[in-house]
N, C-alpha and C positions, 0 to 999 in steps of 0.2 A: 724856298723849295723845302714842299713837307714831306719829312722821310722818315716810314717806320719801320721799327725793328723789333720784333716780334721772339722774343727766349723765354725759353722752360727754366732757363737757371737767373736767377734776379739777387739782391741783397733780402735781406743779410748773409745768402751766402759769400762765402772765401773760394772761391776759384777763380782760376786765369779768363773762364767766358764772362764772369762778373767783370774782372774790372776791364778788360776786353772794350764793355758796353759800356760801362763807364765813361772812360775816357774818352770815347767817341762820342756819346751824348755832349761832352764838354767842349769836344773839337769842332767839332760841326758844326753846335753853337755859337762858336768862335769864329768862325765862317763864315755865319748870317746864316744858319739853318734852322729854318726845324722841324727840333728831332722828339717824335712819339719812342718811348717803351712800349713794347705792351707783351707785361709778365705776371703773372699768377699770384703776388699779393693784392690782400685784399678781398680776395675772392673764394672759395669753397677748394680746399688743396687736402692731400692724402700725401703722405713719408712713400719716397719711395725706396723699392725694398731692396733689403741692406741698406739702404741711403738717408732712414725717417729724416735728418735734416736737409731734407733734398725733396723739397714740397710740387708734387703736379698736380695742377687742376684737377679740377672735377670735371669744371662746364669748358671746355674749351671753345666749347664752335657759341655760346653766347658774348664771351669775350670779343672774341673775334669778330664777330658782327657788329657788335658795338664800335668797337676800332675802327673798325677797316668800311661804317657806312657811308663814308666819302673814300674817293679812290685815290691814294697816295699817288705822289709823285714819283715817290721809290720805294719799292720795297722788299726789304732782307728779312729773310731770315734764318736766324743763327741757330738752332737748335733743334730737335728729329725727337724732340716730348709730342706730349698733347696739342701745345698750343700750335707747335710748328706745324705739325699737321692739321692743325685745323684753316692758319695758316696759305700752306698748300692747297689746301680745297678747298680753298675760300677764294684765294687767287686765277686754278685754275679753272675753277665754273666762271669767271669773269671776263676767261682771255688774258687775266693781266700781266706782265713779266715778272722775274724776279731773279732775286741773286741769292746762294744761300753759305752758309761757311762751316768747314766744318773742323768742329775745337777739340773734339774728346776721339781716342780711338774706340769707342765705344765696342766693336765686336771685339778687339785683347778682355776687355775688360768683363764680358761677357765669357769671354774661354776661360777669365781667369778665376772665375768662379765657379761657373755651372759647366764646361767645357763643352758646350757648343759651341761646334767645327765656327771657324773665322768667315770660311767660302758662305752656311747657311744666314750668317750676321750682315755680312758684307751685300750680300744681295740685297735684303732688305734695304738697309742705306743705299744700293745702288739706285736704289728704288725711289725712292724719296727724293734720291738728288737730281734724278733724270730729267724732270721739269728745267730744272734751273739757269740759268742766262750763263753764269759764272760760279761754280763753289773753289770758296774761297781756303785755300787751306796756309797755314803761318812758314811756310819753309819751303823750301826746293825738294828736298828730301821727302817730305811730305808730299806734295803735289806729284812728284814720279811714282809713288810707292802706290796714291789713287790709281793714276793710270793703268797702271798694272792691274788694279782692279774694277779695272774696264773706266773709269767718273773720268770720258774725256773731253770734258771742258773744264777740268779742275785747275786755275790757273794760282801763282803765290800771291800772298798779301801778307806782311808782313806784321811784328810789332815792336814797341814800342820804348821806353824807359821813360818817370814823370823823374828827370834833373833837378828838378827844383826839393825830388824829397832826398831823393838815391845819390850820394857823391860822397866823397873821402871826407872823414871828421874825426873826430877823436873813438880814442875803439876802445875806451874803454866801462860797456857798461858789462858787463861777465866777469864776477873776480875768482875764475876757473882756472887751474892749471895751462899751461900751454902747450902746444896747440892747441888752437882750438879749431874741430872739425863739425859745421852746424850743417844741417838741412833743414829749410823751410816749405812747409807746404801739406797736403791735406795726409792724414794719417789712414790710408786705406792698400789691400793688398795687393791692388794695381802699381803702387808706387816701390815697392820692391824694398823696401827700409830695413829687414832681415841683413840686406846683403852689407847696408851700412852700418847694423851694427853689432855683426859680424868680425869685420875691419879690426886688423890686428895695429891698434895707432900707437903713437903715444898721446899724456894727453888726457882731453877732455874730447866727447861727443855728444853733442844738444841737436834738438828734436824741437821744433819750432811749431804750432797744432795741433789742430784735434782731429779727428775722424772714427771713424768705427773701429779700427785695427788700433786705436791707443791703451786701451787699456789690457791687451792680448798681449801685444811688445811691450810696455811697462814691465811687466808681469813677468813677460820672460829676459828682459836685458835692463836690472834696478842701476847697471854703471852708467847708464845712460842719462844723460840729463835730457828730461821735459817740462817742456815749459808751456804745454800747452796754448791758448789760440791767443797770437796776438795783434789789435787790429792791425790793420795794413797799415797806415801813418804810423804805427810806430816802430817799425821794422829796422828803420837803416840803420839805427843805433845797435841793433844786433846783428845786419851784417854788414858792419863793421869790425865789430869788436872779434870776429870769425876770422881766422885766419885761412881757413879757405872751405867754400863751398863743395858737401858732396854732396851728387845726384844721383842715384843709385836708381832712377826708371828710365823702363826699358821701354814705354808705353805712354810718351808724351807726345804729342805732336810739335810743341814748343818749347815749354816753362816761361815765364814772365819770369821767374824768380834767378832764372839766369843772369841774365839782363841785368834786376837789379839789383844783383850782388858783383856784377863787375863795378855797372856807375860805382860804387860804394868800395871798388879798390880789393874786393876778393876774390881768388883766382876761384876757378871753378876745377873738382874733379870728376869726372863722368864716363862712365860707356861710350862708343863711339856709334850711338844708332840715332834714329831721327828725330830731330830736336835738338840735341847738341851739336852733333856734327854741324849743322847751320849758322849756329847762332855765337857759338865758341870761337873764338877766332880763335891762331896760332898764339899767344903770348896771353891770350886772355884765361886759359885755364890745360889741360891737361885731359886728355882720350884715350881709353886705354882701358881693354878686358882685364887687364890688373888693377882693379880699382884703388887698392894697396897700393900699389906703386905711382898710381895718379895721382893717390893726394899726395906720398911724398910728394913727387915733381915738384908739384902747385905751389911747392913752400918757397923753392926757389924765385917764381916767378916778382918778380916788379908788381909793385899796387898800386905804382903811378901808371904803368903804362895801362895795369891796368885797365881802369878809370876809363882814361881816354880811349881805351878802345871801343867802348859804350857809349861814347858820347855821340854818336852818327843817327844813335835809332831813336829819332824823336816820337811823341804820336803825333802831332799835328800832321805830319807827314803823312801818319801811317790814315788819317783822316781823308788827305785830298790823295791816296795813292786808294778809299775806300772810294771816294765819289769816280774817279775814276774808273774800277771797274764796274758802278751803278750805271755810266751814263748811256749807254740803250738800253737799263732797263726801264722803261716806261707802261704806265698801266691803261695800256691801251687793247683793245683787239690782235688777237693773235690766236697762231696754229699749236700752243701748246698744250689744249687740250688735250689732245689726240695721244699727245707724250705719255702722260700721265697713265 
């Protein structure tokens, strides 16, 4: 079966969208399917405002027409950017059915930067996803939230962890005073890293990653250890070196880093919000509005038990679940055009 996945986010970007579809390409291929990822690389792009490292296509229609010259067996639109919009338009014009996914709380991200009311941006997002046969979101909490905003066809589609890479092992990657409290991810305003940097904790705080807020935060918090960007395949030793993985974000739909940390045996401290409340089980971490208390309590958890709790999340099962969600979306004539 030929499956086409359209995404505005792709390598060399480092984020959950890219990793999710990279793993899906691998696992769907292992299941015997032909997978084509349509992305902006190799074409003319411009930097996304406030995120110049995220490149947006300036010729999405041409790219989509070439990629979808022949109808695929399944079409999934992963993002709401220029390529996603062009793929949506192309599919509706031909009466093709498709699925979409909701990876990013874009309305909240916009609101954090320019204070546009959430309802305005959710109206645009709802219009984008309305023709989709299923809007795939990573947790039940996220699905409930989307349905509250009028996304009636929202469905749960979970995430996995690469257990060949992220597993317990040596914890000597960092020579810093313990306990070590760590965050790994994009350094941007919506990640709420100030809340982590300001915690009154013993030992060391470490931030791994890069992003538009790094220079400012590094100047503001010189006692935090800023390690910069690290290749995804080389993160496991850092996860293992940490005593607690601290996740201060209140706007993530999932947080793949949560599963990766737990798979390495490192307990999580986070707020009880969408993402952590579904991903972090009891004994896998501590969720509290008092993030300092959560960090201190997480130090007492059994690392072997934490790792065991993450072993049920496999990318192969995630791929099978994706196929199940796609099973009724054939590229045939339909009434979807009227839903645009």
